[in-house]
VOPAGU-2260 file (C-alpha; in pm, 1 decimal, decimal comma):
REM VOPAGU-2260
SITE   aa  ch    i         X         Y         Z
SITE  MET   A    0   13118,7    4368,1     178,2
SITE  SER   A    1   12961,9    4494,7    -143,7
SITE  ALA   A    2   12693,6    4755,1    -182,2
SITE  THR   A    3   12433,0    4797,7    -449,5
SITE  VAL   A    4   12361,8    5146,7    -570,9
SITE  GLN   A    5   12050,8    5222,8    -770,7
SITE  LEU   A    6   12050,4    5524,0    -998,2
SITE  THR   A    7   11768,4    5684,8   -1188,6
SITE  ASN   A    8   11778,3    5624,1   -1564,0
SITE  SER   A    9   11829,3    5998,4   -1617,3
SITE  THR   A   10   12161,6    5965,4   -1429,5
SITE  PHE   A   11   12258,3    5611,8   -1528,7
SITE  ILE   A   12   12192,6    5607,1   -1905,1
SITE  PRO   A   13   12402,4    5915,4   -1996,6
SITE  ALA   A   14   12692,3    5772,3   -1791,6
SITE  LEU   A   15   12649,0    5435,7   -1965,8
SITE  ILE   A   16   12648,4    5600,2   -2309,5
SITE  LYS   A   17   12962,6    5798,3   -2219,8
SITE  MET   A   18   13140,5    5474,4   -2123,5
SITE  LEU   A   19   13033,4    5314,2   -2452,5
SITE  GLU   A   20   13157,1    5617,2   -2648,6
SITE  GLU   A   21   13493,5    5577,0   -2472,6
SITE  GLY   A   22   13517,3    5227,0   -2619,1
SITE  HIS   A   23   13405,2    5019,5   -2322,2
SITE  THR   A   24   13153,5    4738,2   -2323,4
SITE  VAL   A   25   12903,7    4765,7   -2041,1
SITE  THR   A   26   12707,4    4489,7   -1868,5
SITE  ILE   A   27   12385,9    4602,7   -1703,8
SITE  PRO   A   28   12123,9    4426,1   -1494,0
SITE  LEU   A   29   11784,6    4418,5   -1661,5
SITE  LYS   A   30   11495,1    4600,7   -1504,0
SITE  GLY   A   31   11132,5    4568,2   -1604,7
SITE  ASN   A   32   10923,2    4303,5   -1774,4
SITE  SER   A   33   10913,8    4429,3   -2131,7
SITE  MET   A   34   11144,8    4154,5   -2261,5
SITE  ARG   A   35   10968,7    3859,6   -2098,7
SITE  PRO   A   36   10942,6    3565,1   -2138,5
SITE  PHE   A   37   11311,4    3526,6   -2233,4
SITE  LEU   A   38   11461,9    3792,8   -2008,5
SITE  GLN   A   39   11362,8    3846,0   -1647,2
SITE  ASN   A   40   11363,3    4155,4   -1427,8
SITE  GLY   A   41   11648,2    4156,5   -1176,1
SITE  ARG   A   42   11777,2    3814,9   -1281,4
SITE  ASP   A   43   11934,3    3865,4   -1622,3
SITE  LYS   A   44   12202,8    4097,3   -1759,8
SITE  ALA   A   45   12282,3    4243,7   -2099,8
SITE  GLU   A   46   12623,0    4332,4   -2240,8
SITE  LEU   A   47   12610,5    4641,8   -2460,0
SITE  VAL   A   48   12841,1    4799,5   -2715,1
SITE  LEU   A   49   12811,9    5133,2   -2890,9
SITE  ALA   A   50   12565,3    5094,3   -3179,9
SITE  ASN   A   51   12744,9    5331,5   -3422,6
SITE  GLY   A   52   12459,9    5284,6   -3668,9
SITE  GLN   A   53   12542,8    4913,5   -3696,9
SITE  PHE   A   54   12217,6    4730,8   -3624,7
SITE  GLU   A   55   11949,8    4538,1   -3809,5
SITE  VAL   A   56   11604,2    4393,1   -3768,7
SITE  GLY   A   57   11605,5    4142,5   -3483,0
SITE  ASP   A   58   11877,3    4317,7   -3281,7
SITE  VAL   A   59   11805,4    4418,5   -2922,4
SITE  VAL   A   60   11907,7    4780,9   -2879,8
SITE  LEU   A   61   11908,6    5059,3   -2624,4
SITE  ALA   A   62   11712,0    5344,2   -2780,0
SITE  GLU   A   63   11575,4    5677,2   -2667,2
SITE  ILE   A   64   11210,1    5674,2   -2772,0
SITE  THR   A   65   11124,7    6011,9   -2619,0
SITE  ALA   A   66   11350,7    6272,7   -2459,3
SITE  GLY   A   67   11519,6    6104,5   -2163,1
SITE  TYR   A   68   11318,5    5779,6   -2189,0
SITE  PHE   A   69   11518,9    5475,1   -2295,5
SITE  VAL   A   70   11417,3    5116,7   -2368,9
SITE  LEU   A   71   11607,5    4797,6   -2438,3
SITE  HIS   A   72   11389,0    4640,1   -2707,6
SITE  ARG   A   73   11407,3    4444,9   -3029,9
SITE  ILE   A   74   11411,9    4617,6   -3369,2
SITE  ILE   A   75   11121,1    4480,9   -3572,2
SITE  ALA   A   76   11143,4    4716,5   -3871,5
SITE  ILE   A   77   11374,5    4970,5   -4029,2
SITE  ASP   A   78   11233,8    5210,0   -4289,9
SITE  ASN   A   79   11496,8    5460,8   -4402,7
SITE  ASP   A   80   11566,2    5661,0   -4083,1
SITE  ASP   A   81   11266,4    5527,2   -3889,7
SITE  ILE   A   82   11302,0    5238,6   -3643,9
SITE  THR   A   83   11015,1    5032,0   -3503,2
SITE  LEU   A   84   11084,1    4860,1   -3171,6
SITE  LEU   A   85   10892,4    4604,4   -2970,8
SITE  GLY   A   86   10972,3    4454,5   -2633,1
SITE  ASP   A   87   10924,6    4077,3   -2636,6
SITE  GLY   A   88   10677,4    4112,5   -2349,2
SITE  ASN   A   89   10493,5    4408,9   -2502,2
SITE  LEU   A   90   10200,0    4431,9   -2738,5
SITE  LYS   A   91   10252,0    4786,6   -2869,1
SITE  ASN   A   92   10528,2    4912,7   -3095,3
SITE  GLU   A   93   10756,4    5202,1   -3009,0
SITE  TYR   A   94   10933,2    5429,4   -3253,5
SITE  CYS   A   95   11256,9    5619,2   -3283,4
SITE  ARG   A   96   11506,3    5742,3   -3541,0
SITE  LYS   A   97   11832,7    5569,3   -3627,4
SITE  SER   A   98   12022,7    5837,4   -3436,2
SITE  ASP   A   99   11824,2    5750,5   -3121,5
SITE  VAL   A  100   11970,3    5398,5   -3109,7
SITE  LYS   A  101   12258,7    5434,8   -2865,5
SITE  ALA   A  102   12374,9    5079,2   -2798,0
SITE  LYS   A  103   12340,5    4726,5   -2925,6
SITE  THR   A  104   12321,8    4413,1   -2712,3
SITE  VAL   A  105   12585,5    4154,0   -2799,6
SITE  LYS   A  106   12507,1    3894,7   -2533,4
SITE  PHE   A  107   12284,2    3815,1   -2240,1
SITE  PHE   A  108   12354,6    3639,7   -1914,2
SITE  ARG   A  109   12034,6    3454,0   -1827,3
SITE  LYS   A  110   11906,1    3257,7   -1530,9
SITE  GLY   A  111   12192,2    3365,3   -1304,9
SITE  SER   A  112   12450,6    3198,4   -1527,6
SITE  ASP   A  113   12796,2    3338,1   -1599,3
SITE  LYS   A  114   12781,8    3166,9   -1938,9
SITE  PRO   A  115   12683,4    3420,1   -2205,4
SITE  GLU   A  116   12417,2    3369,6   -2469,4
SITE  TYR   A  117   12537,2    3553,8   -2777,7
SITE  LEU   A  118   12276,4    3717,8   -2997,3
SITE  THR   A  119   12461,7    3573,0   -3296,5
SITE  GLY   A  120   12425,1    3218,6   -3157,5
SITE  LYS   A  121   12188,0    2960,0   -3302,6
SITE  LYS   A  122   11985,5    2928,3   -2981,6
SITE  TRP   A  123   11914,6    3300,6   -2949,9
SITE  LYS   A  124   11843,3    3338,5   -3322,0
SITE  MET   A  125   11596,0    3049,6   -3304,6
SITE  TYR   A  126   11417,0    3199,7   -3000,1
SITE  SER   A  127   11405,0    3541,9   -3161,8
SITE  SER   A  128   11282,0    3422,3   -3498,4
SITE  LEU   A  129   11010,4    3204,9   -3348,5
SITE  TRP   A  130   10893,7    3475,3   -3107,6
SITE  MET   A  131   10873,1    3733,8   -3385,2
SITE  LYS   A  132   10667,7    3495,1   -3599,0
SITE  LEU   A  133   10429,5    3434,3   -3308,4
SITE  TYR   A  134   10340,4    3803,8   -3286,5
SITE  PRO   A  135    9975,3    3749,5   -3389,8
SITE  ILE   A  136    9917,0    3526,4   -3085,7
SITE  ARG   A  137   10166,2    3690,3   -2849,0
SITE  ARG   A  138    9887,7    3835,3   -2629,8
SITE  TYR   A  139    9764,4    3485,1   -2546,0
SITE  LEU   A  140   10111,8    3340,1   -2495,7
SITE  LEU   A  141   10208,4    3621,5   -2258,5
SITE  PHE   A  142    9889,6    3560,7   -2058,6
SITE  ILE   A  143    9973,8    3190,8   -2030,5
SITE  PHE   A  144   10334,0    3264,0   -1929,2
SITE  LYS   A  145   10212,9    3509,1   -1663,3
SITE  PHE   A  146    9950,2    3262,1   -1540,6
SITE  ILE   A  147   10202,9    2979,0   -1495,9
SITE  GLY   A  148   10459,5    3216,7   -1342,5
SITE  TYR   A  149   10718,4    3190,3   -1619,6
C-alpha cells in the first residue's frame, strides 16, 4: 500500500533545493495550469537538476519570483542579471534575478508515460519554438484549448 503526502510549497521547495544541492536529480509531479497546453496539472512530471547558473532562453526553470513563491516557467528573456519568465498557459510575464533560478528542467514525463521527453529533443524544441512564436495570439489559442477541454 502506498500513500501520497502533500506538502506546502514552503516546506517542499526548500527540501527539493537541498536535494538538488546534494547532487540529486528530482522528479516532481506538476501542479497548476500555468504550463498548459503542453503540461497538465496532476498528470505530468518534471525532472529537475540544480541550475548552477547554466540556463538559457527557452529553458523551463524553477525560480523564486518573490520571497517564498516559486514557479516552474519558461525563460523568455535574459538581460544581464534580469530574467523574464512566462508560463506557457499564462499571459503575463514574471521576473526574477539569475540567482533566483534554483533548478532547470531536463525532461518531462507527459500523458502518464514513463518515456521521457527531453528538453534537448527535436520534438520539445519544435513545440517550444512554435509556442513562443505564437505569443501574440496565445490568448485566443488558450481560450480554444480550454473550450475543447485540451
